[in-house]
BAVOPA-347710 format. One line per 8 residues: number of its first residue (from 1); for each residue y, z, x of N, C-alpha, C. Coordinates in nm, 4 decimals. Each point is the difference from the previous one (the first is absolute). Example, Ala and Ser with C-alpha at 12.3 -4.5 7.8 and 13.67 -1.06 7.14 Angstrom:
BEGIN
1	-0.5690:0.7800:1.3190:0.1190:0.0000:-0.0890:0.1200:0.0000:0.0900 ~ 0.1050:-0.0720:-0.0350:0.1190:0.0060:0.0820:0.1090:0.0730:-0.0770
//
This chain:
BEGIN
1	6.8297:11.6280:0.1339:-0.0731:-0.0753:0.0750:-0.0600:0.0913:0.0907 ~ -0.1672:-0.0445:0.0316:-0.0682:0.0930:0.0676:0.0055:-0.0254:0.1463 ~ 0.0814:0.0800:0.0733:0.0297:0.0033:0.1480:-0.1119:-0.0253:0.1089 ~ -0.1137:0.0529:-0.0431:-0.1293:-0.0151:0.0763:-0.0357:-0.1513:-0.0001 ~ 0.0299:-0.0945:-0.1235:-0.0170:-0.1205:-0.0100:0.0896:-0.0924:0.0281 ~ 0.0985:0.0473:0.0822:0.1076:-0.1155:0.0106:0.0241:-0.0307:0.1346 ~ 0.0698:-0.1185:0.0165:0.0133:-0.0251:0.1288:0.1967:-0.0617:0.0078 ~ -0.0112:0.0210:0.1447:0.1698:-0.0643:0.0231:-0.0035:-0.1259:0.0033
9	0.1692:-0.0523:0.0068:0.0225:-0.1455:-0.0209:-0.0939:-0.0755:0.1411 ~ 0.0431:0.0719:0.1182:-0.0776:-0.0470:0.1097:-0.1203:-0.0556:-0.0201 ~ -0.0944:0.0919:-0.0403:-0.1484:-0.0084:-0.0522:-0.0066:-0.1388:-0.0825 ~ 0.0992:0.0336:-0.0830:-0.0061:-0.1267:-0.0974:0.0239:-0.1393:0.0720 ~ 0.0974:-0.0012:0.0836:-0.0224:-0.1032:0.0646:-0.0798:-0.0507:0.1010 ~ -0.0795:0.1069:0.0486:-0.1050:-0.0447:0.0704:-0.1250:-0.0865:-0.0858 ~ -0.0143:0.0897:-0.1175:-0.0793:-0.0552:-0.1036:0.0118:-0.1619:-0.0183 ~ 0.1335:-0.0142:-0.0332:0.0418:-0.1491:-0.0146:-0.0319:-0.0870:0.1289
17	-0.0244:0.0667:0.0884:-0.0148:-0.1332:0.1430:-0.1422:-0.0118:0.0112 ~ -0.0657:0.1113:-0.1058:-0.1822:-0.0521:0.0327:-0.0044:-0.0531:-0.1214 ~ 0.0132:0.0261:-0.1309:-0.0547:-0.0669:-0.1145:0.1077:-0.1515:-0.0322 ~ 0.1168:0.0201:0.0573:0.0575:-0.1674:-0.0291:-0.0099:-0.0202:0.1321 ~ 0.0263:0.0441:0.1081:-0.0393:-0.0694:0.1251:-0.1309:-0.0680:0.0420 ~ -0.0749:0.0148:-0.0490:-0.1315:-0.0374:0.0028:0.0013:-0.1596:-0.0559 ~ 0.0659:-0.0178:-0.1227:0.0434:-0.1288:-0.0518:0.0937:-0.1139:0.0881 ~ 0.0993:0.0859:0.0519:0.1057:-0.0647:0.0652:-0.0469:-0.0286:0.1751
25	-0.0933:0.0985:0.0104:-0.0063:-0.0111:0.1636:-0.1277:-0.0785:0.0035 ~ -0.0843:-0.0434:-0.0987:-0.1343:-0.0634:0.0127:-0.0054:-0.1184:-0.1171 ~ -0.0065:0.0114:-0.1249:-0.0229:-0.0718:-0.0802:0.0973:-0.1167:-0.0111 ~ 0.1322:0.0111:0.0092:0.1258:-0.0832:-0.0105:0.0071:-0.0943:0.1285 ~ -0.0483:0.0303:0.1086:0.0303:-0.0871:0.1011:-0.0586:-0.1406:-0.0027 ~ -0.1247:-0.0231:-0.0432:-0.0540:-0.1156:-0.0355:0.0919:-0.1077:-0.1190 ~ 0.0306:0.0739:-0.1053:0.0894:-0.1058:-0.0648:0.1382:-0.0423:0.0425 ~ 0.0474:0.1228:0.0806:0.1505:-0.0225:0.0390:-0.0204:-0.1056:0.1190
33	-0.0863:0.0020:0.0635:0.0189:-0.1363:0.1208:-0.0678:-0.1494:-0.0907 ~ -0.0808:0.0437:-0.0896:-0.0210:-0.1314:-0.0541:0.0960:-0.0823:-0.1017 ~ 0.1133:0.0962:-0.0228:0.0939:-0.0669:-0.0892:0.1122:-0.0316:0.0838 ~ 0.0394:0.1019:0.0820:0.1244:0.0130:0.0921:-0.0094:-0.0575:0.1366 ~ -0.1156:-0.0295:0.0286:-0.0604:-0.0266:0.1571:0.1239:0.1242:0.1049 ~ 0.0173:-0.0646:0.1007:0.0698:0.0609:0.0843:0.1268:0.0475:-0.0295 ~ 0.0427:-0.0093:-0.0881:0.1348:0.0613:-0.0972:-0.0247:0.1140:-0.0578 ~ -0.1495:0.0760:-0.0110:-0.0550:0.1093:-0.1028:0.1101:0.1082:0.0601
41	0.0157:0.0120:0.1055:0.0796:0.1240:0.0572:0.1300:0.0166:-0.0601 ~ 0.0521:-0.1027:-0.0380:0.1685:-0.0319:-0.0783:-0.0376:0.0698:-0.1549 ~ -0.1185:-0.0415:-0.0512:-0.0268:0.0390:-0.1237:-0.0072:0.1298:0.0060 ~ -0.0967:0.0990:0.0662:0.0011:0.1138:0.0138:0.1333:0.0967:-0.0025 ~ 0.0802:-0.0493:0.0922:0.1363:0.0610:0.0222:0.1000:-0.0322:-0.1333 ~ 0.0090:-0.1206:-0.0418:0.0437:-0.0088:-0.1373:-0.0875:0.0672:-0.1161 ~ -0.0876:0.0108:-0.0248:-0.0787:0.0887:-0.0813:0.0608:0.1729:-0.0115 ~ 0.0117:0.0403:0.1275:0.0367:0.1305:0.0746:0.1218:0.0122:-0.0967
49	0.1074:-0.0895:0.0501:0.1137:-0.0253:-0.0481:0.0481:0.0285:-0.1698 ~ -0.0848:-0.0936:-0.0546:0.0032:0.0374:-0.1515:-0.0715:0.1137:-0.0367 ~ -0.0886:0.0689:0.0677:-0.0639:0.0742:-0.0415:0.0887:0.1654:-0.0057 ~ 0.0909:-0.0197:0.1232:0.1138:0.0992:-0.0088:0.1024:0.0285:-0.1114 ~ -0.0136:-0.1293:-0.0494:0.1239:-0.0428:-0.0722:-0.0829:0.0479:-0.1757 ~ -0.1133:0.0045:-0.0331:-0.0373:0.0361:-0.1198:-0.0645:0.1371:0.0029 ~ -0.0406:0.1076:0.0963:-0.0459:0.0847:0.0336:0.1231:0.1214:-0.0853 ~ 0.1145:-0.0383:0.0000:0.0934:0.0983:-0.0618:-0.0700:0.0359:-0.1568
57	-0.0605:-0.0995:-0.0485:-0.0443:-0.0060:-0.1291:-0.1157:0.1186:-0.0309 ~ -0.0603:0.0086:0.1335:-0.1478:0.1106:0.0015:0.0967:0.1324:0.0175 ~ 0.1044:-0.0106:0.0423:0.0667:0.1507:0.0325:0.0482:0.0218:-0.1238 ~ 0.0691:-0.0840:-0.0646:0.0665:0.0263:-0.1548:-0.1235:0.0212:-0.0841 ~ -0.1122:-0.0138:-0.0057:-0.1070:0.0243:-0.0951:-0.0276:0.1598:0.0265 ~ -0.0280:0.0198:0.1689:-0.0467:0.1242:0.0164:0.1123:0.0917:-0.0528 ~ 0.1208:-0.0469:0.0141:0.1079:0.1328:-0.0685:-0.0105:0.0079:-0.1596 ~ -0.0080:-0.1237:-0.0526:0.0328:0.0264:-0.1319:-0.1680:0.0627:-0.0689
65	-0.0974:0.0044:0.0775:-0.1199:0.0640:-0.0477:-0.0318:0.1284:0.0455 ~ 0.1164:0.0496:0.0714:-0.0056:0.1015:0.0614:-0.1215:0.0937:0.0766 ~ -0.0315:-0.1497:0.0747:-0.1634:0.0485:0.0997:-0.1216:0.0389:-0.1225 ~ 0.0101:-0.0364:-0.1297:-0.0739:0.0610:-0.0600:-0.1424:-0.1187:0.0096 ~ -0.1011:0.0372:-0.0561:-0.1336:-0.0901:0.0084:0.0592:-0.1071:-0.0905 ~ -0.0273:-0.1405:0.0636:0.0805:-0.1037:-0.0625:-0.0971:-0.0437:-0.1636 ~ -0.1164:0.0393:0.0000:-0.0676:-0.0490:-0.0986:0.0257:0.0948:-0.1096 ~ 0.0352:0.1354:0.0290:0.0450:0.1002:-0.0931:0.1446:-0.0287:-0.0713
73	0.0768:-0.0291:0.1130:0.1120:-0.0681:-0.0145:0.0384:-0.0894:-0.1256 ~ -0.1255:-0.1122:0.0325:0.0155:-0.0978:-0.1056:-0.0558:-0.0214:-0.0862 ~ -0.1047:0.1217:-0.0401:-0.0586:0.0433:-0.1138:0.1261:0.0751:-0.0732 ~ 0.0904:0.0549:0.0280:0.0874:0.1097:-0.0453:0.0948:-0.0811:-0.0734 ~ 0.0676:-0.1290:0.1059:0.1262:-0.0703:-0.0395:-0.0193:-0.1320:-0.0140 ~ -0.1359:-0.0671:-0.0149:-0.0068:-0.1117:-0.0665:-0.1287:-0.0167:-0.1028 ~ -0.0098:-0.1371:-0.0613:-0.1121:-0.0106:-0.0867:-0.1595:0.0338:0.0337 ~ -0.0232:0.0455:-0.0341:-0.1472:0.0292:0.0376:-0.1184:-0.1160:0.0310
81	0.0412:-0.1029:-0.0939:-0.0980:-0.1087:0.0250:0.0376:-0.0833:0.1168 ~ 0.1224:-0.0102:0.0215:0.0681:-0.0532:0.1137:-0.0140:0.0628:0.1315 ~ -0.0195:0.1325:-0.0138:-0.0470:0.0750:0.0941:-0.1141:0.0117:0.0618 ~ -0.1260:0.0002:-0.1146:-0.1475:-0.0375:0.0292:0.0037:-0.1680:0.0975 ~ 0.0604:-0.0701:-0.0382:-0.0042:-0.1463:0.0736:0.0422:-0.0034:0.1369 ~ 0.1106:0.0566:0.0155:0.0386:0.0484:0.1056:-0.1109:0.0534:0.1196 ~ -0.0617:0.1079:-0.0546:-0.0595:0.0760:0.0748:-0.1643:-0.0990:0.0144 ~ -0.0295:-0.0345:-0.1187:-0.1129:-0.1249:0.0325:0.0105:-0.0828:0.1111
89	0.1295:-0.0447:0.0287:0.0339:-0.1188:0.0730:-0.0152:0.0693:0.1182 ~ 0.0658:0.0969:0.0145:0.0040:0.0834:0.1447:-0.1449:0.0193:0.0440 ~ -0.0754:0.0522:-0.0478:-0.1025:0.0580:-0.0107:-0.1129:-0.1231:0.0690 ~ 0.0342:-0.1181:-0.0821:-0.0880:-0.1200:0.0259:0.0102:-0.0716:0.1403 ~ 0.1611:0.0130:0.0491:0.0568:-0.0478:0.1012:-0.0330:0.0802:0.1184 ~ 0.0012:0.1472:-0.0027:-0.0449:0.0701:0.0967:-0.1669:-0.0303:0.0146 ~ -0.0719:-0.0392:-0.0934:-0.1283:0.0055:-0.0013:-0.0640:-0.1384:0.0726 ~ 0.0653:-0.0928:-0.0317:0.0221:-0.1469:0.0762:0.0273:0.0101:0.1782
97	0.1101:0.0751:0.0033:0.0551:0.0388:0.1487:-0.1181:0.0840:0.0552 ~ -0.0305:0.0833:-0.0688:-0.1275:0.0833:0.0689:-0.1268:-0.0658:0.0351 ~ -0.0410:-0.1027:-0.0838:-0.1098:-0.0809:0.0849:0.0206:-0.0822:0.0648 ~ 0.1474:-0.0728:0.0082:0.0231:-0.0820:0.1154:0.0419:0.0532:0.1385 ~ 0.0490:0.1548:-0.0138:-0.0032:0.0709:0.1215:-0.1302:0.0688:0.0688 ~ -0.1039:0.0016:-0.0994:-0.1155:0.0455:0.0444:-0.0568:-0.1141:0.0679 ~ -0.0016:-0.1140:-0.0417:-0.0579:-0.1314:0.0202:0.0797:-0.0447:0.1643 ~ 0.1046:0.0204:0.0281:0.0576:-0.0295:0.1229:-0.0413:0.1078:0.0816
105	-0.0318:0.1135:-0.0338:-0.0062:0.1203:0.0794:-0.1797:-0.0034:0.0688 ~ -0.0647:-0.0467:-0.1068:-0.1576:-0.0131:0.0325:0.0024:-0.1259:0.0913 ~ 0.0671:-0.1070:-0.0219:0.0125:-0.0962:0.0756:0.0234:0.0067:0.1239 ~ 0.1378:0.0471:0.0256:-0.0067:0.0400:0.1617:-0.1059:0.1186:0.0580 ~ -0.0323:0.0846:-0.0696:-0.0780:0.0536:0.0861:-0.1378:-0.0493:0.0232 ~ -0.0483:-0.0667:-0.0959:-0.1366:-0.0884:-0.0019:0.0287:-0.0845:0.1168 ~ 0.1160:-0.0845:0.0300:0.0030:-0.0712:0.0962:0.0107:0.0680:0.1350 ~ 0.1018:0.0814:0.0433:0.0263:0.0573:0.0910:-0.1206:0.1142:0.0525
113	-0.0440:0.0704:-0.0867:-0.0707:0.1376:0.0365:-0.1482:-0.0306:-0.0320 ~ -0.0152:-0.0094:-0.1442:-0.1277:0.0170:-0.0730:-0.0961:-0.1362:-0.0109 ~ -0.0040:-0.1415:0.0741:-0.0437:-0.0970:-0.0546:-0.1575:0.0122:-0.0570 ~ -0.0651:0.0713:0.0194:-0.1318:0.0405:-0.0375:0.0125:0.0626:-0.1330 ~ 0.0803:0.0850:-0.0207:0.0167:0.0661:-0.1236:-0.0157:-0.0530:-0.1440 ~ -0.0813:0.0269:-0.0777:0.0174:-0.0674:-0.1022:0.1154:0.0494:-0.1067 ~ 0.0824:-0.1412:-0.0418:0.1405:0.0582:-0.0543:-0.0228:0.0828:-0.1192 ~ -0.1189:-0.0013:-0.0943:0.0053:0.1152:-0.0841:0.0138:0.1416:0.0384
121	-0.0740:0.0303:0.1090:0.0356:0.1184:0.0784:0.1075:0.0513:0.0337 ~ 0.0791:-0.0859:0.0538:0.1480:0.0378:0.0367:0.0804:0.0133:-0.1200 ~ -0.0205:-0.0999:-0.1405:0.0776:0.0161:-0.0939:-0.0563:0.1206:-0.0688 ~ -0.1391:0.0706:0.0046:-0.0083:0.1113:-0.0580:0.0766:0.1192:0.0601 ~ -0.0331:-0.0100:0.1777:0.1159:0.0996:0.0473:0.1052:0.0251:-0.0149 ~ 0.0848:-0.0942:0.0214:0.1004:-0.0010:-0.0300:0.0986:0.0211:-0.1323 ~ -0.1021:-0.0538:-0.1010:0.0330:0.0344:-0.1551:-0.0254:0.1442:-0.0034 ~ -0.0633:0.0789:0.0294:-0.0848:0.1298:-0.0192:0.1245:0.0727:0.0752
129	0.0264:-0.0419:0.1164:0.1310:0.1041:0.0737:0.1264:-0.0241:-0.0946 ~ 0.0357:-0.1099:-0.0550:0.1021:0.0144:-0.0803:-0.0257:0.0663:-0.1093 ~ -0.0910:-0.0059:-0.0577:-0.0177:0.0920:-0.1231:0.0265:0.1534:0.0461 ~ -0.0415:0.0103:0.1049:-0.0106:0.1547:-0.0022:0.1257:0.0288:0.0456 ~ 0.0999:-0.0528:0.0791:0.1350:0.0061:0.0101:0.0927:-0.0030:-0.1113 ~ -0.0565:-0.0700:-0.1012:0.0707:-0.0274:-0.1328:-0.0193:0.1331:-0.1040 ~ -0.0879:0.0546:0.0295:-0.0481:0.1340:-0.0573:0.0717:0.1408:0.0461 ~ 0.0648:-0.0212:0.1274:0.0622:0.0941:0.0516:0.1452:0.0268:-0.0326
137	0.1080:-0.0050:0.0810:0.1056:0.0047:-0.0335:0.1182:-0.1055:0.0764 ~ 0.1046:-0.0363:-0.0404:0.1099:-0.0507:0.0841:0.0130:0.0036:0.1429 ~ -0.0061:0.1588:-0.0069:0.0499:0.0587:0.1192:-0.1308:-0.0433:0.1338 ~ -0.1196:0.0121:-0.0799:-0.1160:-0.0442:0.1017:-0.0125:-0.0778:0.0638 ~ 0.0350:-0.1019:-0.1067:0.0195:-0.1837:0.0126:0.0943:-0.0211:0.0841 ~ 0.1263:0.0843:0.0267:0.0769:-0.0334:0.0874:-0.0135:0.0322:0.1276 ~ -0.0625:0.1281:0.0059:-0.0685:0.0402:0.1392:-0.0803:-0.1043:0.0785 ~ -0.1120:-0.0386:-0.1002:-0.0822:-0.1001:0.0383:0.0731:-0.1082:0.0687
145	0.1091:-0.0603:-0.1012:0.0555:-0.1245:0.0327:0.0943:0.0230:0.1556 ~ 0.0546:0.1100:0.0397:0.0479:0.0266:0.1089:-0.0532:-0.0224:0.1323 ~ -0.1532:0.0552:-0.0361:-0.0991:-0.0337:0.1379:-0.0101:-0.1409:0.0216 ~ -0.0594:-0.0742:-0.1399:-0.0339:-0.1294:0.0138:0.1281:-0.1134:0.0176 ~ 0.1109:0.0600:-0.0480:0.1222:-0.1106:0.0530:0.0059:0.0321:0.1441 ~ -0.0100:0.1134:0.0440:0.0175:0.0298:0.1799:-0.0791:-0.0995:0.0735 ~ -0.1302:-0.0176:-0.0482:-0.0626:-0.0644:0.0640:-0.0046:-0.1677:-0.0352 ~ 0.0217:-0.0373:-0.0942:0.0503:-0.1178:-0.0513:0.1310:-0.0637:0.1008
153	0.0617:0.0849:-0.0018:0.1265:-0.0761:0.0840:-0.0459:-0.0081:0.1410 ~ -0.0672:0.1306:0.0311:-0.0596:-0.0005:0.1391:-0.0510:-0.1250:0.0399 ~ -0.1356:-0.0213:-0.0818:-0.0583:-0.1216:0.0286:0.0762:-0.1527:-0.0313 ~ 0.1040:0.0014:-0.0910:0.0894:-0.1115:0.0224:0.0640:-0.0098:0.1128 ~ 0.0473:0.0948:0.0599:0.0636:-0.0333:0.1154:-0.0493:-0.0388:0.1242 ~ -0.1514:0.0653:-0.0273:-0.0822:-0.0317:0.1232:-0.0476:-0.1508:0.0126 ~ -0.0288:-0.0443:-0.1452:-0.0647:-0.1321:0.0280:0.1303:-0.1024:0.0093 ~ 0.1282:0.0368:-0.0693:0.1236:-0.0732:0.0443:0.0388:-0.0352:0.1414
161	-0.0322:0.1362:0.0738:0.0499:-0.0171:0.1725:-0.1360:-0.0687:0.0345 ~ -0.1014:0.0192:-0.0195:-0.1174:-0.0650:0.0712:0.0013:-0.1620:-0.0344 ~ 0.0730:-0.0494:-0.1041:-0.0163:-0.1195:0.0142:0.1538:-0.0807:0.0334 ~ 0.0766:0.0552:0.0220:0.1102:-0.0081:0.0334:0.0000:-0.1325:0.1286 ~ -0.0535:-0.0071:0.0640:-0.0594:-0.0941:0.1332:-0.0159:-0.1150:-0.0801 ~ -0.0405:-0.0271:-0.1228:-0.0414:-0.1379:-0.0705:0.1300:-0.0437:-0.0850 ~ 0.1216:0.0777:0.0090:0.0826:-0.0326:-0.0979:0.1008:-0.0849:0.0622 ~ 0.0585:-0.0812:-0.0802:0.1445:-0.1031:0.0778:0.0965:0.0026:-0.1152
169	0.1108:0.0925:0.0248:0.0848:0.0107:-0.1178:0.1047:-0.0960:-0.0089 ~ -0.0106:-0.1145:0.0874:0.0866:-0.0852:-0.0453:-0.0447:-0.0980:-0.0840 ~ -0.1074:-0.0136:-0.0768:-0.0767:-0.0607:-0.1005:0.0705:0.0407:-0.1288 ~ 0.0836:0.1111:0.0120:0.0862:0.0331:-0.1256:0.0999:-0.1114:-0.0522 ~ 0.0110:-0.0946:0.0972:0.1248:-0.1205:-0.0072:-0.0765:-0.1144:-0.0083 ~ 0.0515:-0.0865:-0.0504:0.1382:-0.0047:-0.0646:0.0025:0.0983:-0.1335 ~ 0.0917:0.0355:-0.0439:0.0189:0.0480:-0.1303:0.0403:-0.0373:-0.0994 ~ -0.0344:-0.0087:-0.1184:0.0085:-0.0763:-0.1276:-0.0275:-0.1396:0.0186
177	-0.1103:-0.0559:0.0626:-0.0332:-0.1255:0.0364:-0.0341:-0.0669:-0.1049 ~ -0.0518:0.0732:-0.1251:0.0140:-0.0693:-0.1206:0.0480:0.0352:-0.1048 ~ 0.1436:0.0580:0.0160:0.0857:0.0152:-0.0643:-0.0155:0.1585:-0.0847 ~ 0.0843:0.0090:-0.0768:-0.0189:0.1175:-0.1353:-0.0820:0.0420:-0.0433 ~ -0.0533:-0.1011:-0.0810:-0.0824:-0.0023:-0.0993:-0.1240:0.1179:0.0422 ~ -0.0832:-0.0674:0.0631:-0.1199:0.0904:0.0601:0.0033:0.1576:0.0200 ~ 0.1242:0.0286:0.0522:0.0383:0.1371:0.0233:0.0325:0.0776:-0.1341 ~ 0.0676:-0.0879:-0.0995:0.0477:0.0526:-0.1320:-0.1238:0.0188:-0.0787
185	-0.0771:-0.0894:0.0020:-0.1529:-0.0164:-0.0744:-0.1012:0.1021:0.0329 ~ 0.0228:0.0736:0.1339:-0.1178:0.0979:0.0659:0.0865:0.1653:-0.0754 ~ 0.1251:-0.0024:-0.0108:0.0431:0.1092:-0.0664:-0.1110:0.0495:-0.0734 ~ -0.0416:-0.0473:-0.0892:-0.0974:0.0701:-0.0914:-0.1147:0.0841:0.0420 ~ -0.0484:-0.0550:0.1513:-0.1275:0.0751:0.0165:0.0543:0.1145:0.0943 ~ 0.1074:0.0099:0.0471:0.0627:0.0976:0.1029:0.0457:0.0963:-0.1353 ~ 0.0650:-0.0564:-0.1152:0.0671:0.0807:-0.0753:-0.1173:0.0927:-0.0956 ~ -0.1296:-0.0623:-0.0017:-0.1034:0.0432:-0.1150:-0.0467:0.1456:0.0832
193	0.0101:0.0081:0.1605:-0.0013:0.1101:0.0380:0.1275:0.1295:0.0020 ~ 0.0984:-0.0751:0.0243:0.1093:0.0670:-0.0175:0.0257:0.1142:-0.0988 ~ -0.0152:-0.1157:-0.1298:0.0247:0.0484:-0.1392:-0.1125:0.1309:-0.0220 ~ -0.1005:0.0291:0.0636:-0.0746:0.1249:-0.0140:0.0550:0.1303:0.0389 ~ 0.1064:0.0009:0.0486:0.0887:0.0972:0.0136:0.0277:0.0551:-0.1335 ~ -0.0133:-0.0424:-0.1195:0.0079:0.0381:-0.1179:-0.0957:0.1072:-0.0171 ~ -0.1024:-0.0344:0.0547:-0.1412:0.0824:-0.0207:0.0274:0.1512:0.0350 ~ 0.1198:0.0351:0.0729:0.0506:0.1056:0.0851:0.0338:0.1054:-0.1581
201	0.0560:-0.0771:-0.0924:0.0640:0.0919:-0.1172:-0.1195:0.0494:-0.0531 ~ -0.1178:-0.0203:-0.0148:-0.1172:0.0403:-0.0470:-0.0583:0.1314:0.0466 ~ 0.0541:0.0359:0.1304:-0.0224:0.1171:0.0717:0.1334:0.0859:0.0057 ~ 0.1116:-0.0470:-0.0600:0.1198:0.0690:0.0133:-0.0344:0.1527:-0.0505 ~ -0.0909:0.0250:-0.0812:0.0012:0.1342:-0.0625:-0.0597:0.0886:0.0922 ~ -0.0536:-0.0337:0.1101:-0.0879:0.0658:0.1026:0.1079:0.0395:0.1058 ~ 0.1180:-0.0790:0.0222:0.1066:0.0117:0.1016:0.0854:0.0886:-0.0436 ~ 0.0382:0.1445:0.0361:0.1057:0.0675:-0.0377:0.1308:-0.0409:0.0028
209	0.0282:-0.0528:0.1543:0.1371:-0.0855:-0.0230:0.0506:-0.0982:-0.0544 ~ 0.1051:-0.0488:-0.0730:0.0445:-0.1259:-0.0210:-0.0413:-0.1020:0.0970 ~ -0.0403:-0.1009:-0.0415:-0.0197:-0.1377:0.0848:0.1377:-0.0782:0.0004 ~ 0.0276:-0.0069:0.1411:0.1805:-0.0404:0.0151:-0.0263:-0.1667:0.0631 ~ 0.0749:-0.0572:-0.0102:0.0115:-0.1578:0.0510:-0.0339:0.0037:0.1474 ~ 0.0404:0.1139:0.0670:-0.0199:-0.0209:0.1406:-0.1546:0.0165:0.0270 ~ -0.0880:0.0737:-0.0814:-0.1421:-0.0117:0.0098:-0.0738:-0.1125:-0.0282 ~ 0.0399:-0.0640:-0.1368:-0.0364:-0.1148:-0.0141:0.0362:-0.1267:0.1238
217	0.1024:0.0051:0.0438:0.0481:-0.0885:0.1005:-0.0619:0.0297:0.1257 ~ -0.0378:0.0989:0.0539:-0.0635:0.0094:0.0954:-0.1607:-0.0421:-0.0381 ~ -0.0633:0.0263:-0.1197:-0.1149:-0.0641:-0.0069:-0.0280:-0.1442:-0.0058 ~ 0.1218:-0.0618:-0.0601:0.0157:-0.1516:0.0071:-0.0151:-0.0198:0.0995 ~ 0.1013:0.0448:0.1321:0.0226:-0.0220:0.1239:-0.1499:-0.0224:0.0931 ~ -0.0806:0.1191:-0.0268:-0.1248:0.0056:0.0512:-0.1106:-0.1046:-0.0522 ~ 0.0133:-0.0163:-0.1042:-0.0841:-0.0970:-0.0912:0.0044:-0.1495:0.0948 ~ 0.1374:-0.0190:0.0142:0.0509:-0.1259:0.0474:-0.0525:-0.0118:0.1215
225	-0.0287:0.1274:0.1037:-0.0346:0.0114:0.1278:-0.1293:-0.0719:0.0043 ~ -0.0726:0.0823:-0.1024:-0.1794:-0.0160:-0.0070:-0.0172:-0.1506:-0.0090 ~ 0.1112:-0.0826:-0.0836:-0.0549:-0.1189:-0.0146:0.0392:-0.1063:0.1045 ~ 0.1539:0.0550:0.0599:0.0210:-0.0876:0.1053:-0.0401:0.0218:0.1219 ~ -0.0458:0.0977:0.0605:-0.1014:0.0132:0.1104:-0.1108:-0.0822:0.0117 ~ -0.1320:-0.0027:-0.0883:-0.0871:-0.0709:0.0123:0.0435:-0.1692:-0.0144 ~ 0.0954:-0.0071:-0.1112:0.0359:-0.1394:-0.0362:0.0318:-0.0863:0.1207 ~ 0.0957:0.0582:0.0889:0.0370:-0.0252:0.1084:-0.1069:-0.0417:0.1110
233	-0.0929:0.1009:0.0099:-0.0820:0.0036:0.0808:-0.0862:-0.1654:-0.0344 ~ -0.0288:0.0049:-0.1043:-0.1020:-0.1061:-0.0596:0.0762:-0.1422:0.0555 ~ 0.1491:-0.0129:-0.0423:0.0818:-0.1183:0.0427:0.0131:-0.0479:0.1230 ~ -0.0225:0.1107:0.1199:0.0233:-0.0114:0.1372:-0.1431:-0.0431:0.0320 ~ -0.0870:-0.0251:-0.0403:-0.1409:-0.0151:0.0706:0.0452:-0.1503:0.0211 ~ -0.0597:-0.0351:0.1426:0.0189:-0.1755:0.0313:-0.0650:-0.0707:-0.0966 ~ -0.1139:0.0596:-0.0345:-0.1113:-0.0844:-0.0840:0.0695:-0.0734:-0.1128 ~ 0.1018:0.0791:-0.0752:0.0782:-0.0123:-0.1114:0.1226:-0.0614:-0.0016
241	-0.0095:-0.1078:0.1496:0.1287:-0.0595:-0.0110:0.0473:-0.1227:-0.0924 ~ 0.0891:-0.0327:-0.0227:0.0556:-0.1276:-0.0521:-0.0247:0.0247:-0.1628 ~ -0.0991:-0.0396:-0.0897:-0.0182:0.0136:-0.1301:-0.0456:0.1122:-0.0355 ~ -0.0321:0.0800:0.0967:-0.0806:0.1385:-0.0176:-0.1541:-0.0288:-0.0652 ~ -0.0584:-0.1154:0.0483:-0.1373:-0.0420:-0.0891:-0.1078:0.1055:-0.0111 ~ -0.0228:0.0746:0.1036:-0.1230:0.0706:0.0350:0.0348:0.1401:-0.0761 ~ 0.1630:0.0331:-0.0339:0.0171:0.1333:-0.0603:0.0035:0.0002:-0.1676 ~ 0.0327:-0.1270:-0.0310:-0.0221:-0.0364:-0.1340:-0.1080:-0.0089:-0.0833
249	-0.1003:-0.0066:0.0827:-0.1374:-0.0209:-0.0681:-0.0833:0.1425:0.0316 ~ 0.0708:0.0743:0.0193:-0.0507:0.1446:0.0364:0.0168:0.1094:-0.1218 ~ -0.0892:0.0962:-0.0104:0.0392:0.0913:-0.1001:0.0285:0.1366:0.0336 ~ -0.1059:0.0228:0.1025:0.0238:0.1411:0.0880:0.0543:-0.0032:0.1052 ~ 0.1237:-0.0131:-0.0087:0.1040:-0.0007:0.1517:-0.0197:0.0926:0.0735 ~ 0.0129:0.1155:-0.0504:0.0203:0.1357:0.0612:-0.1394:0.0132:0.0613 ~ -0.1140:-0.0311:-0.0578:-0.1217:0.0280:0.0677:-0.0259:-0.1071:0.1107 ~ 0.0739:-0.0891:0.0111:-0.0274:-0.1011:0.1013:0.0486:0.0718:0.1379
257	0.1057:0.0660:-0.0315:0.0730:0.0673:0.1350:-0.0918:0.1005:0.0781 ~ -0.0686:0.0694:-0.1124:-0.1272:0.0923:0.0917:-0.1328:-0.1181:0.0456 ~ -0.0036:-0.0944:-0.0417:-0.0983:-0.0826:0.0462:0.0315:-0.0785:0.1356 ~ 0.1692:0.0008:-0.0178:0.0496:-0.0497:0.1244:0.0046:0.0947:0.1194 ~ -0.0281:0.1405:-0.0271:0.0416:0.0845:0.0793:-0.1663:0.0270:0.0576 ~ -0.0663:0.0079:-0.0819:-0.1808:0.0205:0.0728:-0.0248:-0.1398:0.0622 ~ 0.0549:-0.1083:-0.0155:-0.0373:-0.0932:0.1029:0.0565:0.0028:0.1106 ~ 0.1274:0.0661:0.0017:0.0771:0.0575:0.0990:-0.0865:0.0858:0.1111
//
């Protein structure tokens, strides 16, 4: 392993907070509330519990592959055609997620900061920046991620505390008003984010230390918090009382919090 192009497990967890956290923190809030309503927070807790049960499988894979590059290990120990199909599916999935992530990011920036800037300019700017970073090294990406994550967390707490006066935490009750089925049904949404912890295995060859259960458990709990925070904030808005009619028709709920701050 090239030590100049390696990262620690801690840096790997921070990366997961960014590239998985964007999905759990932004993209999943609306479908969770649309499906489970005011009980969506129960879904998040239940999904985290299920995640803590299955992540030992990731630890097992990391141990059995001895931290080797996963694609190279598959080519050595598995059928070549099967390996190529798996690699193709993973690349296709990551490409789709890249497009969805870029769309969400550009939409947020366009609404909050740069309303008059053409979308194509923002797409080209962010796309070019991502390509430049991808051409460097995982260590460079990790260092940039630390700075970005710091400001993301800082701004997140800022908008949360600023809008605290508009929240009514009694709106989280009654619990399970519509039964267990909506909660169980919405697990698929939160699970689609938590299962992306699997992608950390594709970076295991960049991490000198073995990935242990406690590392993945911390990552899972942090991702749960990234969903639970904005989710409860949205559910506590008085305008979303009773059947949550307002929140169920909105797509960019996190963006709404910034607009609420601007109005304030």
